[in-house]
N, CA and C of each residue as an Amber inpcrd file, in Angstrom:
protein
   684
 -38.6900000  14.4900000 -19.2120000 -37.0960000  14.1140000 -18.4890000
 -37.3480000  12.3150000 -18.0300000 -36.1050000  12.0030000 -18.0680000
 -35.9000000  10.4090000 -17.7810000 -35.9910000  10.7140000 -16.1760000
 -36.5270000   9.2150000 -15.5870000 -35.8870000   8.9330000 -14.2720000
 -34.5590000   8.8290000 -13.7460000 -34.0700000   8.6360000 -12.4490000
 -33.3680000   8.9300000 -11.9750000 -32.9770000   7.5100000 -12.3540000
 -31.1220000   7.0260000 -12.6570000 -30.9640000   5.2230000 -12.8700000
 -31.2610000   4.7230000 -11.4870000 -30.8820000   5.3600000 -10.8880000
 -31.9360000   4.8650000  -9.1600000 -31.4860000   5.8120000  -8.1460000
 -32.5890000   5.3980000  -7.2860000 -33.0680000   6.4620000  -6.0630000
 -33.3830000   5.4720000  -5.2430000 -33.1040000   6.0000000  -3.8400000
 -33.3160000   5.1020000  -2.6690000 -34.0780000   6.4350000  -1.7550000
 -35.2230000   5.8670000  -1.3550000 -36.0150000   6.9400000  -0.5720000
 -36.7610000   6.4400000   1.1350000 -36.1170000   7.0910000   2.2030000
 -36.1000000   6.6030000   3.1460000 -35.2790000   5.0240000   3.6480000
 -34.2550000   4.6850000   3.2950000 -33.7320000   3.1310000   3.3880000
 -33.3270000   2.8100000   4.5940000 -33.9230000   2.0460000   5.3090000
 -32.8430000   1.4320000   6.2940000 -32.5330000   0.1560000   5.9790000
 -31.8550000  -0.6820000   6.6960000 -30.9690000  -1.6090000   6.5210000
 -30.6040000  -2.3330000   8.1020000 -31.5360000  -3.4300000   8.4500000
 -30.8960000  -3.7330000   9.2420000 -30.5390000  -5.1870000   9.8980000
 -29.5560000  -5.7360000  10.4400000 -29.4150000  -7.0790000  10.5210000
 -29.4230000  -7.3040000  11.9060000 -29.8970000  -8.6850000  12.0040000
 -30.2780000  -9.0990000  12.9300000 -29.0160000  -9.8770000  13.8010000
 -28.8340000  -9.5880000  14.5470000 -27.2410000 -10.0050000  15.5590000
 -27.3360000 -10.4410000  16.8490000 -26.3860000 -11.7360000  17.5020000
 -26.6040000 -12.4620000  18.8000000 -26.7460000 -11.0030000  19.5030000
 -25.9950000 -10.2130000  19.6130000 -26.0070000  -9.2700000  20.6480000
 -27.3360000  -8.0840000  20.5000000 -27.7130000  -8.0780000  19.1560000
 -28.8080000  -6.9330000  19.3590000 -28.9670000  -6.6240000  17.6960000
 -29.9240000  -6.1350000  17.2300000 -30.0820000  -5.9620000  15.8810000
 -28.8650000  -4.5570000  15.2110000 -27.7770000  -4.4050000  14.1680000
 -27.3230000  -3.4560000  13.9190000 -27.6690000  -2.9210000  12.5040000
 -27.5370000  -1.4770000  12.4630000 -28.3950000  -0.6810000  11.7150000
 -27.2180000  -0.1830000  10.9910000 -27.3110000  -1.0800000   9.6390000
 -25.8770000  -0.5070000   8.8670000 -26.3940000   0.8530000   8.4020000
 -27.8690000   0.8690000   7.8800000 -27.9900000   2.4680000   6.8800000
 -29.4080000   2.5430000   7.7140000 -29.3610000   3.7850000   7.9560000
 -30.6390000   4.7180000   8.9190000 -31.7310000   5.7710000   7.9990000
 -32.5120000   5.5620000   7.6790000 -33.7550000   6.4720000   7.2210000
 -32.3940000   6.9490000   6.0620000 -32.0530000   6.6810000   4.8850000
 -30.9190000   7.1830000   3.8860000 -31.9000000   7.2200000   2.6030000
 -32.0900000   8.7670000   1.8400000 -32.4680000   8.9180000   0.6920000
 -31.2620000   9.4550000  -0.4910000 -31.5840000   8.8590000  -1.0200000
 -30.0010000   9.3340000  -2.2270000 -31.2080000   9.1840000  -4.1690000
 -30.5900000  10.0810000  -4.5150000 -30.8080000   9.6880000  -6.4680000
 -29.4670000  10.1740000  -6.9650000 -29.5530000   9.0630000  -7.9590000
 -28.3150000   8.9970000  -8.5050000 -28.4130000   9.2400000 -10.0160000
 -28.2250000  10.2050000 -10.6900000 -28.6740000  10.7070000 -11.9900000
 -28.4020000   9.9750000 -13.3910000 -29.0450000   9.7730000 -14.3980000
 -28.6630000   9.3090000 -15.3580000 -26.9250000  10.0840000 -16.1280000
 -26.3030000   9.3720000 -16.1740000 -24.4900000  10.1090000 -16.4080000
 -23.9680000  10.7440000 -15.2430000 -23.8830000  10.5480000 -14.1270000
 -23.3050000  11.0900000 -12.6590000 -22.4230000   9.4330000 -13.0110000
 -21.1830000  10.7120000 -12.1870000 -20.0330000   9.3340000 -11.4900000
 -19.9480000  10.3030000  -9.7150000 -20.3040000   8.9300000  -9.4790000
 -20.8950000   9.5460000  -7.8480000 -19.6110000   8.8220000  -6.4840000
 -18.8750000   9.2020000  -5.7360000 -18.2220000   7.8900000  -5.0410000
 -18.9530000   8.2880000  -3.8610000 -18.9180000   7.0890000  -3.3320000
 -19.3200000   6.8280000  -1.6240000 -18.3150000   6.6750000  -0.5290000
 -18.2910000   7.7510000   0.1100000 -17.0660000   7.7580000   1.1560000
 -17.2940000   7.7420000   2.2730000 -16.4710000   6.6690000   2.9910000
 -16.4490000   7.1060000   4.5890000 -15.6800000   5.8720000   5.1910000
 -15.6200000   5.9670000   6.4280000 -15.0130000   5.0790000   7.5580000
 -15.3090000   3.7380000   7.2520000 -14.3660000   2.7190000   7.8080000
 -14.7020000   1.6770000   7.5730000 -16.1030000   0.9940000   8.4930000
 -17.2720000   0.2490000   8.1360000 -18.2440000   0.4400000   8.8630000
 -19.5040000   0.8520000   8.9420000 -19.0980000   2.2360000   7.8740000
 -20.4480000   3.6050000   8.0570000 -21.7440000   3.1140000   7.2100000
 -21.4580000   1.9060000   6.8700000 -22.4210000   1.1980000   5.7510000
 -22.7720000   2.1640000   4.2300000 -21.1970000   2.3990000   3.6090000
 -20.8630000   2.6450000   2.1770000 -21.3960000   0.8190000   1.9000000
 -20.9250000   0.2860000   1.8020000 -21.3360000  -0.8750000   0.8890000
 -22.4630000  -1.9700000   1.0160000 -22.4870000  -1.8430000   2.3120000
 -24.0370000  -2.3750000   2.4920000 -25.2670000  -1.3670000   1.5650000
 -24.9490000   0.3710000   1.5490000 -25.6840000   1.1140000   0.5370000
 -25.8630000   0.7130000  -0.6820000 -24.0390000  -0.0850000  -1.0010000
 -23.7500000  -0.0050000  -2.6640000 -24.7010000  -1.0410000  -3.2610000
 -25.0490000  -2.5330000  -2.7280000 -25.8850000  -3.1590000  -2.3570000
 -27.4230000  -3.3230000  -2.1610000 -27.8980000  -2.2210000  -2.0590000
 -28.9520000  -1.8770000  -1.7740000 -28.9960000  -1.5900000  -3.4270000
 -27.9780000  -0.6260000  -3.4000000 -28.7470000   0.1570000  -5.0930000
 -28.9940000  -0.5740000  -6.3040000 -27.5680000  -1.7290000  -5.7570000
 -27.5520000  -2.7520000  -7.1430000 -28.5320000  -3.9480000  -7.0800000
 -29.3540000  -3.6650000  -6.0410000 -30.5060000  -4.7480000  -6.3140000
 -29.9790000  -6.3000000  -5.7390000 -28.4790000  -6.1800000  -4.8430000
 -28.1240000  -7.8150000  -3.9750000 -28.2890000  -8.0720000  -2.3490000
 -29.0470000  -6.5720000  -2.1500000 -29.6010000  -6.7570000  -0.8470000
 -31.1220000  -5.8800000  -1.0120000 -31.6420000  -6.7750000   0.5240000
 -33.1900000  -5.5460000  -0.0930000 -33.2390000  -4.5060000   1.5530000
 -33.3800000  -3.4590000   1.3080000 -33.5880000  -2.4130000   2.3260000
 -35.0050000  -3.3460000   2.9930000 -34.4570000  -2.7400000   4.8440000
 -35.5520000  -3.6440000   5.7050000 -36.6170000  -2.7560000   5.8320000
 -36.7620000  -1.2490000   5.3030000 -37.5450000  -0.8320000   5.0780000
 -37.3590000   0.5680000   3.7420000 -38.6830000   1.2410000   3.7170000
 -37.8210000   2.1110000   2.4580000 -38.4210000   1.5320000   1.2450000
 -38.0640000   2.6570000   0.1590000 -38.1110000   2.1020000  -1.1930000
 -37.0150000   1.8950000  -1.9290000 -36.7630000   1.4900000  -2.6300000
 -35.8350000   1.4590000  -3.9780000 -36.1570000   1.3610000  -5.0780000
 -35.7110000   2.6410000  -5.8340000 -36.6160000   2.6860000  -7.5810000
 -35.2940000   2.7770000  -8.3910000 -35.4320000   1.9440000  -9.2570000
 -34.4440000   1.6730000 -10.6650000 -35.3340000   2.4200000 -12.1840000
 -34.7850000   2.9030000 -12.2910000 -35.4990000   3.1310000 -13.7000000
 -36.8350000   3.5570000 -13.4020000 -37.3930000   4.6090000 -12.4410000
 -38.9630000   5.2020000 -12.0340000 -39.4740000   3.3200000 -11.8240000
 -39.0720000   2.7550000 -11.0850000 -39.7560000   1.3250000 -10.9040000
 -39.1690000   0.8890000  -9.5590000 -40.3760000   0.7270000  -8.7430000
 -39.8510000   0.2560000  -7.3100000 -39.8820000  -1.2550000  -7.3670000
 -38.2290000  -1.7720000  -7.0530000 -37.9830000  -3.0380000  -6.6540000
 -37.9680000  -3.0920000  -5.5930000 -38.5590000  -2.7650000  -4.3660000
 -38.3700000  -3.0870000  -3.3240000 -39.1510000  -4.8050000  -2.7900000
 -40.0580000  -4.8900000  -3.7200000 -41.1510000  -5.7290000  -3.6030000
 -40.6420000  -7.0420000  -4.4800000 -39.9870000  -6.9060000  -5.5240000
 -39.7920000  -8.0180000  -6.4780000 -39.0980000  -9.3610000  -5.9040000
 -39.3350000 -10.3760000  -6.6980000 -39.1340000 -11.8840000  -5.8960000
 -37.5610000 -11.6430000  -6.7690000 -36.7590000 -13.0620000  -6.4180000
 -35.4230000 -12.8880000  -6.4190000 -35.3210000 -13.7170000  -7.9450000
 -36.2830000 -13.8620000  -8.8250000 -35.9880000 -14.1010000 -10.3880000
 -36.2150000 -12.9740000 -10.6810000 -37.0590000 -11.9210000 -10.2650000
 -36.8540000 -10.5180000 -10.9040000 -36.0070000  -9.8790000 -10.9140000
 -35.2740000  -9.9670000  -9.6690000 -33.9610000  -8.8920000  -9.3350000
 -32.8640000  -9.2570000  -9.8510000 -32.4260000 -10.5340000 -10.1550000
 -31.7950000 -11.1580000 -10.8350000 -31.5780000 -10.7990000 -12.5530000
 -32.8340000 -10.6790000 -13.1140000 -33.1600000 -10.3310000 -14.3360000
 -32.4940000  -8.7540000 -14.5950000 -33.1510000  -8.0610000 -13.5110000
 -33.1170000  -6.4870000 -13.8950000 -31.3770000  -6.2830000 -13.0750000
 -30.6290000  -7.0990000 -12.5320000 -29.5150000  -6.8160000 -12.3650000
 -28.6630000  -7.1140000 -13.2670000 -28.8310000  -8.4600000 -14.0090000
 -28.2940000  -8.5910000 -14.9710000 -27.9620000  -7.7540000 -16.4230000
 -29.3560000  -7.3240000 -16.9000000 -29.8100000  -6.4880000 -17.5610000
 -29.3310000  -4.7020000 -17.4350000 -29.2680000  -4.0860000 -16.3360000
 -29.0130000  -3.0020000 -16.0320000 -27.7140000  -2.7910000 -15.4560000
 -27.8500000  -3.2990000 -14.5450000 -26.4920000  -3.1120000 -13.6850000
 -25.2080000  -3.9020000 -13.6150000 -24.1030000  -3.5300000 -13.4490000
 -22.6350000  -4.1070000 -13.7010000 -22.1340000  -4.2290000 -12.1370000
 -21.2780000  -5.2590000 -11.9490000 -20.7210000  -5.0320000 -10.8460000
 -18.9540000  -5.1130000 -10.3760000 -18.3420000  -4.1310000  -9.5260000
 -17.1100000  -4.6190000  -9.8220000 -16.5910000  -4.6760000  -8.1650000
 -15.9900000  -5.5890000  -7.9020000 -15.3310000  -5.4540000  -6.4970000
 -13.7590000  -5.8700000  -5.8380000 -13.8630000  -5.7750000  -5.0450000
 -12.2130000  -5.4170000  -4.2630000 -11.3710000  -6.8210000  -4.6800000
 -11.9310000  -7.6800000  -4.3720000 -11.2570000  -9.2260000  -4.6500000
 -11.5090000 -10.0350000  -6.0030000 -12.3130000  -8.9980000  -7.0860000
 -12.0760000  -9.8450000  -8.6910000 -13.2370000 -10.6720000  -8.6060000
 -13.2380000 -11.5490000  -7.9480000 -14.2510000 -12.7710000  -7.9700000
 -14.1110000 -13.2190000  -9.4990000 -13.3060000 -13.2250000 -10.5180000
 -12.8310000 -14.2840000 -11.6860000 -12.9750000 -15.7410000 -11.5960000
 -13.5990000 -16.2700000 -12.1730000 -13.7850000 -17.4960000 -12.0170000
 -12.6460000 -18.4070000 -12.3580000 -11.4950000 -18.9230000 -11.5100000
 -10.0370000 -19.2760000 -11.6770000 -10.2530000 -20.7230000 -13.3980000
 -11.0180000 -21.0230000 -13.3250000 -11.1000000 -21.8790000 -14.1220000
 -11.0420000 -21.9060000 -15.4260000 -11.7060000 -20.0920000 -16.2260000
 -12.3000000 -19.7600000 -16.9600000 -11.2400000 -18.5350000 -17.5480000
 -10.8310000 -18.2460000 -18.8520000  -9.8370000 -17.3700000 -19.2560000
 -10.3280000 -15.8760000 -19.3950000  -9.5090000 -14.9070000 -19.2530000
 -10.1890000 -13.4690000 -19.5380000 -11.3230000 -13.8500000 -19.8340000
 -11.4160000 -14.2810000 -21.5770000 -12.6680000 -13.9830000 -22.4750000
 -13.7920000 -14.8590000 -21.9640000 -13.3940000 -16.2160000 -21.5340000
 -15.0780000 -16.5530000 -20.8070000 -14.9750000 -16.0830000 -19.8770000
 -14.9470000 -15.3290000 -18.9830000 -15.2240000 -14.9810000 -17.7270000
 -16.2550000 -13.6030000 -18.5150000 -15.3130000 -13.0500000 -19.2790000
 -16.3840000 -11.9790000 -19.6990000 -17.7820000 -12.2480000 -20.4230000
 -17.0410000 -14.0460000 -20.8710000 -18.7040000 -14.2590000 -22.0070000
 -19.6280000 -14.5420000 -21.1020000 -19.2560000 -15.0790000 -19.8400000
 -20.2950000 -15.9710000 -18.8330000 -21.8020000 -15.1600000 -18.9150000
 -21.3380000 -13.7170000 -18.6140000 -23.3620000 -12.9190000 -18.2660000
 -23.8200000 -13.0770000 -19.7630000 -23.0090000 -12.6610000 -20.5040000
 -23.7720000 -12.5170000 -21.5370000 -24.1230000 -13.6380000 -22.0450000
 -23.7680000 -14.9490000 -21.6600000 -24.5540000 -16.4330000 -21.9810000
 -26.0230000 -16.3370000 -21.0380000 -25.7020000 -16.2140000 -20.0160000
 -26.6310000 -16.1260000 -18.7210000 -27.7460000 -14.6810000 -19.4320000
 -27.5760000 -13.9080000 -20.1940000 -28.6220000 -13.1110000 -20.8650000
 -29.0890000 -13.8360000 -22.3480000 -28.6700000 -14.4790000 -22.9190000
 -28.9120000 -15.1350000 -23.9830000 -28.4920000 -14.5160000 -24.5840000
 -27.1790000 -14.1370000 -24.8210000 -26.9470000 -13.9110000 -25.6680000
 -26.1010000 -14.8900000 -27.1500000 -26.2670000 -14.4190000 -28.1750000
 -25.8710000 -15.7640000 -29.0800000 -24.1740000 -15.2630000 -28.8310000
 -23.9470000 -16.9290000 -29.3770000 -22.3100000 -17.1770000 -29.2790000
 -21.2500000 -16.3140000 -30.1420000 -22.0640000 -16.1670000 -31.5480000
 -21.1550000 -15.1480000 -32.5050000 -21.2120000 -13.4320000 -31.5420000
 -22.4140000 -13.1770000 -31.0980000 -22.3210000 -11.6920000 -30.6340000
 -21.3180000 -11.7730000 -29.1580000 -21.7870000 -12.2930000 -28.0840000
 -20.6070000 -12.8720000 -27.2610000 -19.2530000 -12.4690000 -27.7610000
 -18.0820000 -13.3590000 -28.6600000 -17.2850000 -13.6090000 -28.8840000
 -17.0120000 -11.8350000 -29.3830000 -17.5910000 -11.3190000 -30.3880000
 -17.5340000 -10.0570000 -30.7220000 -17.3560000  -8.6390000 -29.7700000
 -18.7120000  -8.9720000 -29.0470000 -18.3300000  -7.7690000 -27.7910000
 -17.2640000  -8.1480000 -26.6410000 -16.9450000  -9.5780000 -26.2860000
 -15.7980000 -10.1060000 -25.8920000 -14.4810000  -9.3350000 -26.3480000
 -14.2990000  -9.6190000 -28.0700000 -12.9800000  -9.1710000 -28.1050000
 -13.0220000  -7.7010000 -27.9180000 -14.0230000  -6.5410000 -28.0250000
 -14.1920000  -5.2840000 -28.1470000 -13.7200000  -4.9650000 -26.7620000
 -14.7900000  -5.6830000 -25.7310000 -14.5620000  -5.1080000 -24.3100000
 -12.6640000  -4.9010000 -23.9930000 -12.0330000  -6.4970000 -23.7930000
 -11.0510000  -6.6620000 -23.4280000 -10.1540000  -5.7270000 -24.5180000
 -10.2990000  -5.2740000 -25.7590000 -10.0050000  -4.2910000 -26.1830000
  -9.4580000  -3.0890000 -25.8170000 -11.1740000  -2.8530000 -25.2210000
 -11.5860000  -1.2690000 -24.4050000 -10.6750000  -1.2730000 -23.3110000
  -9.9930000  -2.0810000 -22.3990000  -9.7480000  -2.2150000 -21.1460000
  -8.2550000  -2.6160000 -20.7390000  -7.9610000  -2.4560000 -22.6530000
  -6.1870000  -3.2520000 -22.6260000  -5.8980000  -4.1130000 -22.4610000
  -6.2890000  -5.3560000 -22.7080000  -6.0070000  -6.5760000 -22.5600000
  -6.4090000  -7.5980000 -23.6960000  -6.0450000  -7.3860000 -25.1530000
  -6.3360000  -7.6940000 -25.9070000  -5.5170000  -9.1610000 -25.9560000
  -4.2230000  -8.7890000 -25.7790000  -3.4190000  -9.7190000 -25.4670000
  -3.1910000 -10.7160000 -24.5960000  -4.0830000 -10.5870000 -23.7360000
  -4.4460000 -11.8510000 -22.3060000  -5.8240000 -12.5770000 -22.3580000
  -6.4470000 -12.4580000 -23.7230000  -7.9000000 -12.9120000 -24.2600000
  -7.9520000 -14.5840000 -23.3830000  -6.6010000 -15.2440000 -23.4900000
  -6.8220000 -16.9240000 -23.3010000  -6.0390000 -17.2430000 -22.0590000
  -5.4230000 -16.1100000 -21.0930000  -4.9570000 -16.0300000 -19.8690000
  -6.3700000 -16.3760000 -18.9070000  -5.5380000 -17.0710000 -17.6730000
  -6.6660000 -17.4070000 -16.7630000  -6.2340000 -16.3490000 -15.3120000
  -7.0250000 -16.0780000 -14.4280000  -7.1750000 -15.0360000 -13.4280000
  -5.5260000 -15.0300000 -13.1870000  -4.8500000 -16.4730000 -12.8010000
  -3.3600000 -16.7800000 -11.8040000  -2.2970000 -16.1660000 -12.7230000
  -2.8360000 -16.0920000 -13.8140000  -1.6350000 -15.5560000 -15.0520000
  -1.6770000 -14.1990000 -14.9000000  -2.8650000 -13.5950000 -14.8440000
  -3.2660000 -12.0840000 -14.5900000  -2.3650000 -11.4500000 -13.5520000
  -1.9570000 -10.4340000 -13.5210000  -1.2760000  -9.4520000 -12.8120000
  -3.4690000  -8.5430000 -11.4160000  -2.7770000  -8.0520000 -10.5630000
  -3.7640000  -7.7100000  -9.6360000  -4.9330000  -6.4900000 -11.0060000
  -3.8660000  -5.6100000 -11.4410000  -4.2140000  -4.4430000 -12.5080000
  -5.0470000  -5.0830000 -13.3890000  -4.6790000  -6.4290000 -13.6440000
  -4.9480000  -6.6410000 -15.2340000  -6.3130000  -7.3730000 -15.1390000
  -6.5390000  -8.2410000 -13.5100000  -7.8160000  -8.9630000 -13.0550000
  -8.6120000  -8.3140000 -12.7430000  -8.4740000  -7.0400000 -12.5250000
  -9.5790000  -6.1920000 -11.9150000 -10.0540000  -5.3670000 -13.2550000
  -8.9120000  -4.9720000 -14.4570000  -9.3250000  -4.8740000 -16.0450000
 -10.3380000  -6.0510000 -16.6150000 -10.3670000  -7.1570000 -16.1680000
 -11.1160000  -8.2160000 -16.5120000 -12.4330000  -7.9750000 -16.1420000
 -12.8590000  -7.6970000 -14.6540000 -13.4700000  -7.7930000 -14.1680000
 -14.4490000  -6.5950000 -14.5100000 -13.6870000  -5.3030000 -14.6490000
 -14.6150000  -4.6240000 -15.4380000 -15.2080000  -4.7890000 -16.9510000
 -14.5000000  -4.9530000 -17.5620000 -15.0140000  -5.7460000 -18.8860000
 -16.5690000  -6.8130000 -18.7440000 -15.6610000  -7.3880000 -17.5750000
 -17.3060000  -8.3290000 -17.7210000 -18.1460000  -7.6000000 -16.8790000
 -18.3000000  -6.7710000 -16.0960000 -18.9640000  -5.5670000 -15.7720000
 -19.4500000  -5.5780000 -16.5470000 -19.4120000  -4.7250000 -17.8460000
 -19.4690000  -3.7590000 -19.0270000 -20.1680000  -4.8070000 -20.1370000
 -20.4710000  -5.4450000 -19.6980000 -20.3220000  -7.2540000 -20.9420000
 -21.9220000  -6.6860000 -21.6260000 -23.0100000  -7.0760000 -19.8980000
 -24.3240000  -6.5190000 -20.7080000 -24.7860000  -5.0500000 -21.2070000
 -23.8830000  -4.5360000 -20.8620000 -24.3620000  -2.8290000 -21.3990000
 -24.7750000  -2.3190000 -20.3330000 -24.8370000  -2.1840000 -18.9640000
 -25.6020000  -1.6120000 -18.1800000 -25.2130000  -0.5690000 -18.3490000
 -26.9890000  -0.1900000 -17.2480000 -26.7580000   1.5760000 -17.3760000
 -26.2010000   2.1240000 -16.1290000 -25.8670000   1.2640000 -15.3160000
 -25.2760000   1.8370000 -14.1040000 -24.0520000   0.5510000 -13.5600000
 -22.8920000   1.3770000 -13.2810000 -21.7290000   0.6560000 -12.7280000
 -21.3290000   0.5850000 -11.5950000 -21.4830000   0.1690000 -10.5260000
 -21.2870000   0.1330000  -9.6400000 -19.7300000  -0.8690000  -9.0620000
 -18.8930000  -0.0860000  -8.2860000 -17.7080000  -0.6530000  -7.7050000
 -17.3840000  -0.3490000  -6.3680000 -17.3180000  -1.4030000  -5.6190000
 -17.2300000  -1.6700000  -4.2260000 -15.7170000  -2.3600000  -3.7130000
 -15.1800000  -0.6810000  -3.3030000 -13.4760000  -0.5840000  -3.1300000
 -12.9260000  -1.1890000  -3.7000000 -13.0530000  -0.9180000  -5.4800000
 -11.9060000  -1.3700000  -6.8450000 -10.9120000  -1.7370000  -7.0920000
 -10.5820000  -0.3810000  -6.2390000  -8.5230000  -0.1450000  -6.0810000
  -7.9640000  -0.8940000  -4.6640000  -8.4500000  -1.4940000  -4.0360000
  -8.2520000  -1.7900000  -2.3810000  -7.3090000  -2.7470000  -2.6430000
  -7.2640000  -3.7550000  -3.5880000  -6.0860000  -4.5500000  -3.5860000
  -4.6880000  -4.7010000  -4.4670000  -4.9540000  -3.1500000  -5.3410000
  -4.1510000  -2.8160000  -5.7690000  -3.1070000  -1.8790000  -5.0790000
  -1.6740000  -1.5480000  -5.7020000  -1.1360000  -0.9440000  -5.1870000
  -1.2210000   0.7680000  -5.9720000  -0.9270000   1.9840000  -5.5700000
  -1.3030000   3.4690000  -5.8460000  -1.5190000   3.6790000  -7.2480000
  -0.2320000   3.3260000  -7.7200000  -0.1880000   3.5000000  -9.3190000
  -1.3380000   2.8900000 -10.2750000  -1.1140000   1.6090000  -9.9750000
  -2.0990000   0.6940000 -10.6510000  -3.6430000   1.5440000 -10.4420000
  -3.9050000   1.6710000  -9.1890000  -5.4770000   1.9300000  -8.7100000
  -5.8080000   3.1660000  -9.3090000  -4.6480000   4.2310000  -9.7040000
  -4.9610000   5.2970000 -10.3780000  -5.2040000   4.6330000 -11.4150000
  -4.6080000   3.8730000 -12.1860000  -4.5050000   3.4200000 -13.6490000
  -6.3200000   2.6760000 -13.7670000  -7.1400000   2.2760000 -12.7960000
  -8.3340000   1.8410000 -12.6480000  -9.3740000   3.0770000 -12.3780000
  -9.1790000   3.7560000 -11.4960000  -9.8180000   5.1320000 -12.3760000
  -9.9650000   5.8390000 -13.0770000  -8.7250000   5.8130000 -13.5020000
  -8.8440000   6.2180000 -14.9700000  -9.6300000   5.9680000 -16.2890000
  -9.8290000   4.6250000 -15.9020000 -10.5800000   3.6760000 -16.5950000
 -12.2310000   3.8030000 -16.6820000 -12.1890000   3.7260000 -15.0900000
 -13.9080000   4.3730000 -14.8110000 -14.2810000   5.5420000 -15.2050000
 -13.3400000   6.7340000 -15.6050000 -13.2660000   8.0700000 -15.8140000
 -14.0260000   7.7250000 -17.6600000 -13.0460000   7.1850000 -17.8200000
 -13.4400000   6.7350000 -19.5580000 -15.0710000   5.6620000 -19.5940000
 -15.0890000   5.1610000 -19.0010000 -16.2070000   4.1320000 -19.0560000
 -17.6340000   5.5020000 -18.4160000 -17.7870000   6.2480000 -17.4930000
 -18.1870000   7.0640000 -17.4210000 -18.4970000   8.2400000 -18.7230000
 -17.7290000   8.7000000 -19.7770000 -17.1110000   9.7210000 -20.0260000
 -18.1400000   9.2240000 -21.7690000 -17.7870000   7.3770000 -21.2970000
 -18.6710000   7.0950000 -22.9870000 -20.0360000   7.0260000 -22.3210000
 -20.5650000   7.0030000 -21.3580000 -22.2520000   7.1410000 -21.0930000
 -22.7280000   6.3270000 -20.1000000 -21.8040000   5.4140000 -19.2220000
 -21.8870000   4.9900000 -18.3440000 -22.3710000   5.5530000 -16.8420000
 -23.8610000   5.1540000 -16.5040000 -23.7420000   6.2070000 -14.6610000
 -22.4930000   5.1890000 -13.8470000 -21.8790000   5.5420000 -13.2390000
 -21.1970000   5.2450000 -12.2660000 -21.2010000   5.3730000 -10.8010000
 -20.6410000   4.2760000  -9.9530000 -20.9170000   4.7640000  -8.5750000
 -19.8440000   4.0290000  -8.0330000 -18.9700000   4.6030000  -7.4340000
 -17.8160000   4.0280000  -6.4660000 -17.4500000   3.8960000  -5.0220000
 -17.5230000   2.7060000  -4.4660000 -17.3240000   3.1210000  -3.0850000
 -16.0430000   3.2030000  -2.4790000 -15.5680000   3.8340000  -2.0960000
 -14.0300000   3.8280000  -1.8000000 -13.3870000   4.6480000   0.0030000
 -12.2320000   4.0820000   0.2290000 -11.8200000   4.7760000   1.6450000
 -10.7800000   5.7720000   0.9100000 -10.6060000   5.6910000   0.1180000
  -9.0350000   6.6700000  -0.2830000 -10.0050000   7.9760000  -1.0580000
  -9.8230000   8.7270000  -0.4150000  -9.6420000  10.7040000  -0.5960000
  -9.7020000  10.9970000  -1.7190000  -7.9440000  10.6440000  -2.0260000
  -7.4750000  10.7110000  -3.2700000  -8.4190000  10.2630000  -4.9880000
  -8.9600000   9.1220000  -4.7500000 -10.3590000   8.2200000  -5.3180000
 -11.3370000   9.1230000  -5.4730000 -11.7970000   9.5480000  -4.1750000
 -13.2960000  10.1760000  -4.4710000 -12.9750000  11.4660000  -5.0660000
 -11.6460000  12.3340000  -5.0550000 -11.8740000  13.4810000  -5.2620000
 -11.3810000  13.7470000  -6.9560000 -11.3790000  12.4080000  -7.3360000
 -11.9180000  12.6970000  -8.9070000 -12.8130000  12.5640000  -9.2180000
 -13.8750000  12.1240000  -8.6470000 -15.4040000  12.4270000  -8.7940000
 -15.9280000  13.5100000  -9.2950000 -17.0340000  13.5350000 -10.0960000
 -17.7360000  14.7380000  -9.8720000 -18.6230000  15.6660000  -8.4740000
 -19.2480000  13.9270000  -8.1800000 -19.6040000  14.1620000  -6.6070000
 -19.4230000  13.3530000  -6.1910000 -19.4980000  13.3650000  -4.3790000
 -18.6880000  12.8910000  -3.3410000 -19.9300000  12.6340000  -2.4480000
 -20.4570000  11.2110000  -2.1030000 -21.0290000  11.3240000  -1.0270000
 -20.1410000  10.2890000   0.0510000 -20.3350000  11.7890000   1.3070000
 -19.9910000  11.0490000   2.5450000 -20.6960000  10.6340000   3.6680000
 -20.6380000   9.3810000   3.8640000 -21.1720000   9.0490000   5.0760000
 -20.2260000   8.4560000   6.2750000 -21.7060000   8.5740000   7.1600000
 -21.5090000   8.2780000   8.7640000 -22.2720000   7.5670000   9.3440000
 -21.9750000   6.8350000   9.9870000 -22.9210000   5.9270000  11.1160000
 -24.1650000   5.5040000  10.2800000 -24.6590000   4.8740000   9.4100000
 -25.2570000   4.4310000   8.4910000 -25.9720000   6.0130000   7.3240000
 -25.5390000   7.1570000   7.2450000 -26.3450000   8.3450000   7.2330000
 -25.3640000   8.8710000   5.6840000 -25.9570000   9.8280000   5.1250000
 -24.8580000  10.3590000   4.3750000 -25.0600000  11.9920000   4.9200000
 -23.9980000  12.2000000   5.5970000 -23.5110000  13.6950000   5.6320000
 -23.5420000  15.0180000   4.9140000 -23.1650000  14.4480000   3.2650000
 -22.8080000  15.5780000   2.8660000 -22.7310000  14.6910000   1.6050000
 -23.6840000  15.7600000   0.6600000 -23.7860000  15.2140000  -1.1090000
 -23.5690000  15.9130000  -2.1160000 -21.6880000  16.8270000  -1.9560000
 -21.2260000  17.6570000  -2.3490000 -21.4760000  17.4550000  -4.2160000
 -22.0060000  18.1460000  -5.0200000 -21.1990000  18.1500000  -6.3550000
 -20.1490000  19.0440000  -6.8240000 -18.4500000  18.8890000  -7.5990000
 -17.6230000  19.7410000  -8.0110000 -17.3240000  19.8960000  -9.0090000
């Protein structure tokens, strides 16, 4: 049996502040199995984005263990963590974070270039990904020429560029109208159905309701992790 894609064991994340330390995640344990589609929801400030950053090896827990594919990554150096993220984890953010001077295709090619993918393979994979997210006709457009929904689709294609095992999305519909947001969730459902493990942070209960498993957070802890 393969190990979980990612597992947190007794993780705490504390941020030093002038008025005193702030504990964003408190002694939290959670396992994300291969092939799951999970939402993390809760009120603003409950720690859900901090947890996502820990699961994605963007942030390091103050204490506890983090395992990716069964490997303890809590003590990895910056270079090793960057390599792990590049090869195994894709990220989608609320504000897209596309590079404005690059076209849609160039934004999708960038992480592939960083991973050492050949130019011919990059172009082939990028073309397929932009077609996958419904933007084959926007290949040469820059972010300023795209709608919010189109920009987020490019961001999803970029996140999938290196064929990650785990796709993490932090409030991916927060900048979009309701109808466009529902379309983006539909795209995540398709990505999940095609075999990628997906974890989405959201404050929108309508989005969380579409995931087979929902983790409800409050005050840095998971209150409920029901599967439906």
